[in-house]
C-alpha positions, 0 to 999 in steps of 0.5 A: 133710625137711631145710629148718629154715627160720624165716621171720618173715613180714609179712602186712601188713593180712592180705588176699592182695592187701594182702601183698607177693610175698615175704610170700606166696612165704614162706608157700607154700614153708612147710609150717607157719605159726605165729602169733597166732589172730587173724592166722591166721584172716585167712590159712587161705582163701589157704594151704590144705594148710598145717598151722596152728599158734596161740596167744594173746595173751600167749603170744608166747615160747611161739610163738616157741619152737614156731616153733623146734622145729619148724624144728629138726625139719626143716620150713619154718615161717612166723612169721605177723606183722601188718604188719610182724614187725620193727615190733611184731612177732615178728622182734626176740625170734626173733633174740633166740632164734636162737642158741638154735637154731643149726641152723635158718636165720632170715629176716626177710621184711617187711610193709606195717605199719599207718602205712603202710596206713592212711595210705593210706586217709587220704590221705598223713598221714605224707608227713614225719617221724613217729613210731610209738608203742605206747599198750600199756603191758604191755611198756613203762611208761606213763610211759616212753610218756608221755615219748615222746609228749612228745617227740614233740609238742614236735618237731611230727612227725606221731604215729601212735598203735598199740594206742590202747585195749583193755578195760584201757586205754579212757582211754589214748587220750583220756590221749595226746591230753590230752599231746599237747594240751599242746605241739599245737593243739586244732585240728591235723589228726588222722584214724584208721582201723579194720580196715585193709584187712579187712572192716568198714574205716572211717576218718574226720578230725577235729581234735585236740579231737575226737580227746579224745572219740573211742573206739578199740580195737586195731584202730584205728590213729590219726594226730596231725598236726604243724601243717602237716598239712591236709585237702584234699578230704577226705583228710589230708596232711602236706605235705613242702614242695614249691613248685607253682603 
């Protein structure tokens, strides 16, 4: 064993067909796959014969140290992240810790984040400028989240919301809609996708007014359109502005 390589791999929504070739290649080259329990469960069937290690939510630092320690022992290791590891994933923390493990080589392998994979389900909602904002206040103060929502809404960008609600934040999507609604019309076109690229995937378009009354969870990605976002043929589109006849 002389690999001492740690890949940070974004697996996209989770299905093998929606991974990049590079992501699948890194997972195939790795002897040990480590990640949040749910993400590990998503890929087990596609990569048999690997050693799997998992930790629950809130154990991110432990998970990253575990990955480094295994890589330092000489294994090729993949830290598995949903979507893209550099977007609300483990890439940042891994690189922060990397100087403590100078013998380990780190490679970040990009994946398909929910903003784009969910956008493809809805149509083309992020075809112009957009902001991605997580409503989780576990690591970011709620007041700062509010400021970011206000700034994005004032700029008339499409807003893509990650982690819109949880057991402890059941009213956060309503709250976010009310913040945005101070600057945007209640008829603003919106959409959401649940379980992107997984069994039970559903999607729906609606107005901001309707979105305010809609329930969501951690597996839901929400899109609040700009003033130019429209519904055409049942699909959500934010035009770039091309002229056509």
